[in-house]
C-alpha atoms as one frame of an Amber mdcrd trajectory, in Angstrom:
protein
 202.744 -98.646  15.450 202.855 -95.041  14.780 199.739 -92.739  14.053 200.762
 -92.419  10.206 200.004 -96.117  10.181 196.444 -95.563  11.268 193.570 -94.559
   9.089 191.871 -91.847  11.313 188.852 -91.842   8.840 187.707 -95.221  10.326
 189.641 -94.754  13.697 186.143 -94.489  15.842 184.792 -97.562  14.128 187.999
 -99.613  15.298 188.859 -98.363  18.544 188.247 -99.745  20.781 187.944-103.132
  19.407 185.029-105.725  20.552 186.882-106.239  23.861 187.318-102.701  24.555
 190.936-102.426  23.917 192.904 -99.446  22.399 195.899-101.358  21.226 197.018
-103.034  24.316 195.285-100.623  26.733 191.873-100.800  28.113 189.733-104.123
  28.355 187.734-105.168  31.432 189.477-106.427  34.372 186.623-107.050  36.945
 185.308-109.659  39.211 183.220-112.373  37.797 180.062-111.238  39.550 180.112
-107.701  37.671 181.021-109.403  34.087 177.123-109.939  33.417 176.526-106.052
  34.522 179.018-104.824  32.185 177.876-106.861  29.424 174.106-105.676  30.103
 175.538-101.941  29.943 177.559-102.604  26.751 174.688-104.407  25.095 172.314
-101.488  26.151 174.693 -98.746  24.886 175.192-100.425  21.482 171.538-100.748
  21.031 170.478 -97.137  21.946 173.538 -95.530  20.338 172.135 -96.267  17.022
 168.562 -95.494  17.975 167.114 -92.466  16.359 164.939 -91.926  19.518 167.861
 -91.980  21.839 169.879 -89.470  19.449 166.869 -87.421  19.019 166.177 -87.048
  22.858 169.758 -86.589  23.675 170.164 -83.748  21.011 167.006 -82.080  22.429
 168.521 -82.306  25.803 171.817 -80.635  24.917 169.980 -77.692  22.981 167.268
 -77.040  25.342 168.555 -78.134  28.762 172.297 -78.009  28.482 172.587 -74.884
  26.209 174.794 -76.401  23.658 176.542 -75.484  21.486 178.631 -73.822  23.796
 180.591 -70.791  22.003 184.308 -70.207  21.134 185.796 -67.140  22.566 188.789
 -65.290  21.160 191.036 -64.191  23.714 192.337 -60.955  22.250 193.752 -59.084
  25.384 195.778 -62.194  26.345 196.910 -62.886  22.853 198.349 -59.185  22.851
 199.861 -59.711  26.238 201.944 -62.545  24.862 202.822 -60.542  21.983 204.118
 -63.221  19.533 201.389 -62.978  16.970 199.947 -66.299  18.129 196.165 -66.049
  18.788 194.560 -67.837  21.553 190.956 -69.057  21.647 188.899 -71.019  24.151
 186.058 -73.668  23.870 183.669 -72.530  26.613 182.486 -75.562  28.367 182.296
 -73.505  31.556 179.133 -72.322  29.701 177.573 -75.711  29.391 174.843 -76.136
  32.321 176.379 -76.935  35.735 179.485 -75.210  34.599 181.628 -77.862  32.999
 181.892 -80.569  30.384 180.737 -83.144  32.712 177.132 -82.820  31.815 177.817
 -84.151  28.304 178.269 -87.739  29.522 176.060 -87.588  32.511 172.937 -87.003
  30.637 173.937 -89.761  28.279 174.592 -92.138  31.132 171.208 -91.262  32.773
 169.227 -91.528  29.737 171.056 -95.159  29.473 169.947 -95.822  32.877 166.387
 -94.871  32.141 166.571 -97.008  29.028 167.725-100.064  31.213 165.048 -99.563
  33.800 167.507 -98.723  36.643 166.343 -96.724  39.707 169.626 -95.457  40.850
 172.731 -93.845  39.408 176.223 -94.435  41.595 179.386 -92.346  40.636 182.514
 -90.994  42.268 183.788 -87.322  42.119 187.024 -85.389  42.837 186.338 -81.701
  41.786 182.688 -82.297  42.436 181.759 -81.330  38.654 181.070 -84.823  37.852
 178.863 -85.391  41.006 177.012 -82.165  40.335 176.487 -83.082  36.763 174.907
 -86.505  37.641 172.995 -85.231  40.328 171.368 -82.787  37.961 171.004 -85.698
  35.407 169.505 -87.807  37.975 167.124 -84.928  39.001 166.061 -84.294  35.456
 165.122 -87.856  34.907 163.974 -88.969  38.503 166.510 -91.129  39.571 168.100
 -91.744  42.866 171.870 -90.706  43.188 174.603 -91.760  45.267 177.990 -89.677
  44.945 181.376 -90.872  46.669 183.751 -88.120  47.307 187.102 -88.164  49.254
 186.953 -86.134  52.681 189.934 -83.968  51.353 187.948 -82.920  48.221 184.895
 -82.453  50.353 186.694 -79.462  52.138 188.367 -78.136  49.115 185.054 -78.301
  47.004 182.353 -77.208  49.449 180.250 -75.264  47.037 179.779 -78.333  44.751
 179.019 -80.489  47.768 176.430 -78.093  48.717 174.963 -78.050  44.823 174.933
 -81.827  44.937 172.958 -81.959  48.119 170.445 -79.210  47.027 169.838 -81.320
  43.855 169.049 -84.342  45.975 172.085 -86.546  45.690 173.454 -88.548  48.704
 177.056 -87.464  49.074 179.124 -90.248  50.728 182.420 -89.302  52.536 185.329
 -91.535  51.730 188.042 -91.424  54.632 190.275 -94.089  53.392 193.814 -93.696
  52.107 194.656 -90.065  50.975 190.863 -89.707  50.768 190.878 -88.341  47.251
 189.502 -89.350  43.753 191.429 -92.756  43.548 189.782 -93.851  47.055 186.244
 -92.303  45.774 186.364 -94.682  42.876 187.402 -97.687  44.895 184.321 -96.979
  47.108 181.745 -96.225  44.242 182.912 -99.471  42.612 182.435-101.489  45.730
 178.877 -99.987  46.220 178.225-100.748  42.546 179.285-104.236  43.218 176.547
-104.709  45.675 173.609-102.863  43.652 174.280-103.320  40.065 170.923-105.120
  39.643 169.018-101.724  40.387 171.726 -99.199  39.847 174.163 -98.134  37.085
 177.675 -96.863  37.702 178.107 -93.676  35.914 182.040 -93.352  35.710 183.130
 -89.686  35.479 185.847 -89.987  32.860 187.246 -92.220  29.954 188.440 -94.639
  32.509 187.295 -97.891  34.115 186.162-101.255  32.441 184.884-101.413  28.833
 182.379 -99.896  27.618 183.115 -96.735  29.755 186.179 -95.228  28.127 184.302
 -95.618  24.660 180.918 -94.706  26.088 182.132 -91.418  27.753 184.358 -90.384
  24.878 181.432 -90.930  22.330 179.299 -88.619  24.710 182.162 -85.914  25.031
 182.884 -85.937  21.450 180.393 -83.025  20.931 182.817 -80.819  22.115 185.400
 -81.526  19.608 182.952 -81.735  16.960 181.335 -78.413  17.745 184.691 -76.725
  18.173 186.096 -77.720  14.772 182.824 -76.559  13.002 182.991 -73.207  15.179
 186.660 -72.499  14.531 186.439 -73.204  10.766 183.462 -70.648  10.608 185.146
 -68.058  12.859 188.421 -67.895  11.270 188.101 -69.981   7.890 190.835 -72.462
   8.806 191.685 -75.150  11.482 193.893 -74.164  14.679 197.456 -74.963  14.591
 197.207 -76.421  17.890 194.606 -78.064  20.495 195.172 -78.069  24.139 193.156
 -79.723  26.988 194.101 -80.785  30.481 194.225 -84.609  31.237 193.507 -86.205
  34.408 191.313 -89.348  33.658 190.825 -87.440  30.459 187.393 -87.043  29.372
 187.361 -83.309  28.359 190.498 -83.972  26.500 189.127 -86.896  24.608 185.971
 -84.933  23.770 188.129 -82.235  22.308 190.703 -84.367  20.555 188.124 -86.490
  18.788 187.158 -83.550  16.547 190.689 -83.171  15.407 192.556 -86.486  15.294
 192.140 -86.910  11.379 193.424 -83.291  10.874 196.598 -81.552  10.463 196.709
 -80.118  13.814 199.049 -80.488  16.723 197.360 -81.956  19.930 198.553 -81.382
  23.495 197.309 -83.248  26.665 198.433 -81.368  29.752 198.948 -83.392  32.930
 199.337 -81.937  36.685 203.039 -81.777  37.507 201.984 -80.396  40.962 204.778
 -79.544  43.320 207.132 -81.280  41.223 208.570 -84.764  39.725 209.147 -86.622
  42.915 206.642 -89.451  43.670 203.657 -88.176  45.725 204.007 -84.620  44.294
 202.209 -84.903  41.188 199.693 -86.945  38.947 201.263 -87.190  35.803 200.956
 -90.590  35.042 201.631 -90.484  31.298 204.797 -88.853  31.763 206.277 -90.635
  34.689 204.116 -93.948  34.864 204.385 -97.580  33.454 201.610 -99.942  32.202
 199.482-101.302  34.981 195.908-102.257  35.802 193.619-100.482  38.383 189.953
 -99.788  38.466 189.142-102.643  36.016 191.325-101.247  32.844 194.851-101.402
  31.694 196.749 -98.181  31.061 199.693 -96.177  32.020 199.815 -95.501  35.848
 201.906 -94.108  38.549 203.190 -97.245  40.774 204.829 -97.302  44.199 207.577
 -99.642  45.163 205.074-102.443  45.593 203.645-101.958  42.086 200.567-100.446
  43.675 198.805 -97.225  42.568 201.071 -94.566  43.764 200.058 -91.611  45.941
 199.254 -88.419  43.776 198.721 -84.876  44.299 197.389 -81.792  42.287 196.173
 -78.442  43.264 193.227 -79.612  41.062 190.956 -82.194  42.648 189.743 -83.390
  39.375 193.270 -84.191  38.219 194.807 -86.165  41.035 194.411 -89.547  39.663
 197.127 -92.075  39.348 196.434 -93.269  35.761 194.751 -91.957  32.583 192.081
 -93.209  30.086 193.356 -96.062  28.010 192.757 -94.099  24.756 195.029 -91.434
  25.905 197.737 -94.089  26.810 197.079 -95.367  23.315 197.489 -91.999  21.485
 200.485 -91.412  23.656 202.212 -94.423  22.469 201.138 -93.600  18.785 202.536
 -90.160  19.182 199.692 -88.662  17.840 199.180 -86.497  20.863 201.997 -84.897
  22.746 201.527 -85.148  26.609 203.278 -82.654  28.718 203.152 -81.141  32.092
 202.413 -77.999  34.159 202.818 -77.200  37.662 200.947 -75.840  40.412 202.342
 -72.226  40.203 202.170 -71.629  36.651 198.504 -73.060  36.993 197.496 -70.280
  39.560 199.214 -67.635  37.475 197.208 -68.678  34.373 193.924 -68.755  36.590
 194.573 -65.143  37.739 195.736 -63.909  34.356 192.634 -65.301  32.546 190.378
 -63.891  35.059 192.013 -60.239  34.972 192.686 -60.201  31.178 189.356 -61.750
  29.911 186.905 -61.725  32.483 186.739 -65.527  32.593 187.403 -67.465  35.936
 188.657 -70.915  35.039 188.361 -74.108  36.868 191.781 -74.902  38.205 191.901
 -77.972  36.176 191.058 -75.840  32.938 193.704 -73.477  34.155 196.469 -76.058
  33.509 195.397 -76.170  29.876 195.258 -72.238  29.878 198.983 -72.249  31.215
 200.236 -74.711  28.853 198.510 -72.749  25.915 200.129 -69.493  26.920 203.611
 -71.345  27.289 203.203 -72.861  23.843 202.216 -69.725  22.222 205.469 -68.171
  23.416 207.153 -70.856  21.338 205.390 -70.234  18.011 206.162 -67.417  15.761
 202.448 -67.545  14.249 199.335 -69.193  14.234 196.472 -70.242  16.706 195.801
 -72.300  19.710 192.372 -73.588  20.779 192.193 -74.399  24.464 189.368 -76.545
  26.068 188.204 -74.441  29.042 186.728 -77.547  30.523 184.978 -75.662  33.583
 184.458 -72.557  35.643 186.366 -71.694  38.584 183.296 -70.716  40.967 183.954
 -74.109  42.833 187.953 -73.127  43.376 187.668 -69.426  44.420 187.534 -69.773
  48.267 190.446 -72.497  48.072 192.712 -70.264  45.770 192.028 -67.311  47.860
 192.910 -69.279  51.189 195.916 -71.053  50.005 197.496 -68.353  47.315 195.858
 -65.118  48.366 194.728 -62.472  45.982 197.559 -61.882  43.288
């Protein structure tokens, strides 16, 4: 099946299907003891997502607490520097409260936990932005909060660790394996399997068993819906291309959701890291194959034994050996083009955006900025809208220590 065979007017009603599948990807591959817990979450979500009270409360939170809508900024100096006539714009999720897109779904998930009568939220985090966002949501709703984080990421993301603790979260260090995002997810799932009666697992991306890929996408779709309306208002037309970074892929799915049914080229940018050798990157859609991990079927990077391969990225939020099942589906359809950007181009973009536009991006977002610049250089005219998924406060110490001031 190709994307021109799909009716995108009804896409969000049809995908995922009732069993949580986007084509052959997705589903719920979990132990029997967790199946009832997942059904409870699914039933609760389908109930409240149609509730005017829930929708009204969530809209009020977005407006009065998160500071939505976030603006679009025109990058005039960067566009002039490129000099092709292509105009670059960024959707400013770095201006969302807590500094990234993550709060969009965390407030929704915590509101769901409140509706279900849970007392605790449990999650993993890589770059720390999801952990900060969930700790913020937990504080807002008066919930307990356990955040699992790999020891490597704890060292790289010290400012966010401090923020989580200040907000009252219990940050639990994970030292197994590579001690990064994949291991944090493993530990969080294990904890949830023991506490699901009193807690809800608030996954940090469009990954995991059904209903999480759908639920996180739905909460994040506010990004793309806002961006589409704002861009039309600013320019009188749609962008020629939309770009977002992809690890698990929550910011990208949120952005893409607003444009899937439009004549717009869509690009998802994966981390090439140090290069294409196994263990040097985390570009699952580029180099992976179909496989099951963390309760869902998608495209993943595998080692010689068929297990999740070791991955690496300069961005802690992107070093995950798979991508959301909807990204795998859109990849196979050909509706979204997935490509890669390495560490060096990413760090160059980090400094370029900071120096020319006064915006310090998260390293994750800098992947999308780097690709947007590269794409603009190949286009003779038009516009590129980049999802700036987060701000770079969390990354400054690491970048300076590792790469120096450029």
